[in-house]
N, C-alpha and C positions, 0 to 999 in steps of 0.2 A: 833475367830477361829485363831488357830496357823498357821505359815507358814510351809510348808512341804518341804522337799527336794526332789528333784526326784528321788533320790535313797532309800528314807524311805516311798515310798507308793507302793501300788499295781498298777503297770502300766496297767495291764490287765483290770482293771476296769475303766480306763479313756475313758470317751466318749466324743467326740464333739457333740455339741447341733446342731444337723442337722437342727432342724426347724429354729433356730435363723441365721444359714448359708444361709438356703434358703430363709428366709426372706430378709436378706441383699443382696443376689443375685438379688432377683426380684425387690427390690426396685432400685438398681443401673440400672437395666435393663429397668426401666421407663424413665431413661434420655437418650433421643436420640430414644426412642422405634419406630419401625416402623409398619405400617399396618400389616405386614405379620408376626409380632411376633420376629422379629429381632431387632437390635440395629445399628444406625448409629451415632457414637461418634468420628468425626475425631479428630486426635490430636491438641492441641492448638487452639480449638474453644471454643464458650460460653458453649457448651454442655460438652465438656471435661473439662472445670473448673468446672462446675457444679458436675461432677463425682469425680473429685479429691477433692472438698471441701467435699463432702459426706463422702468419703473415709477416709480422714484425721480427719474428725469429729469423725468417728467411733473409728480410732486410738486413738485419744486424751481421748475418752470416756473410752478406754481400759488402760488407764494410759501411753500410749506410747508418746514420744516426736518425732515431727515431723520435718525435715529439708529438704529443697529442694534446690538442686545444681542449678548450672548456666545454665544447658541445660533443667532443669526442672523435672528431677528424683525426686521422692519423697523417704525419708527413714523414715520409722517408727520403733523407738526402745522401746523395753522393757528392762530396766535394769536388769541385774543380780546380783548375789553376787558378783563377780568379773568382773567388767566392764573394766579391762585393757585386758581381753581376747577378741579374735576376737570373734563377733557375730556368732551365728547360724543364716543363712540368707535364705530367701525364697522370691518369690514373682514373678510377671509378669508383664503385662501391662494392663490398662483400656481403650486405645482408641481402635476403631474397623476400619474393612473395611467398605465401605459404604453400605453394605449389611451384615454385621456382625452378629454374633450369641450373645446370652446373657451371655455365658461361657468362650468363647476364651479369655484368658488372665486374665478375671475378676475372675475366679475362684481361679487363683494361688494366687492373691492378697487377696481375701477374706477369703480363707482358711487359710493362715497366720494370718491374725487378728482373726480368730475364734479360732485358736490354741492359741493365747494371752488369749483370753476372757476365755477360758476353763482353762487355767493354773491359771488365776485371780480367776475364780469361786471355782476353788479346793485349793486356797491359796497355790500354788507351786511356790517356788522360782528356777529358774534355775542357775546353776554356772556361765554361760555365758550370755551376752545380747541375745536377739532375735531381729531379724531386718527383717521388710517386705518392700520390695522395689515394686514401681510402675516406670516403665520405660517410657520414653518419644518417642514417634513416632515409636513404635517397629514395628506396621503393616506397615509403609512406604506407606499408602494409599494417604497422603497429601503431604509429603515431601520425596525425595530421598536423602539418601540412607534408608533403611529399618534398624530397630535396632539403630536408631540414638543415642537414651540416652544411651543406654547399650555400644554402641560402644564408645561414649565420655568416659563414666566410665572406660571402659577397655583400654582406649588408642589407640583404633584400628584406630581413626582418630581424628582430633583436634577440639576443640570446635568453632575455627572459621571456619572450615570446615561446620560444623553443622549449624551455624548461617547464612552462604552463601546460604544456601537452600531456594528456593522459591517454591510455589505451582504453579498451574496452573494461577492464579489470581495475580502473581507476588509476 
């Protein structure tokens, strides 16, 4: 199969594989699943690591490179034809509140990976790279402040400030 460019295809006929996306959401939701159907996957716990490992495995299987920054944010990149261009970026978080839902945050990350899977299925090469991020401690249910990972990334506060945060157990 040849590689198509995004301008040389019928965009109206591109469809996300909803069953595959749903299966990914349900598999990730099993990590930290609660009896009432929710998810408890607090940031930087063993369950969070299991979730991160699963998500990064899926990204690598989709041909993406994975880098983790010093605060633990994950960046999963699919190259484009011109990798000197800024990436088209999407993402969210995979940590949850203690009584969190299956979709909050997770959907934003997994939908981005599903876009990459779909582009791969259709052999579509984009001009710019595509990057999917997952942010560390976005919910803030274990460490204050909320949006810690994205805050460090955006330079709203320093890495040292984030490293100084402690949870209720010290």
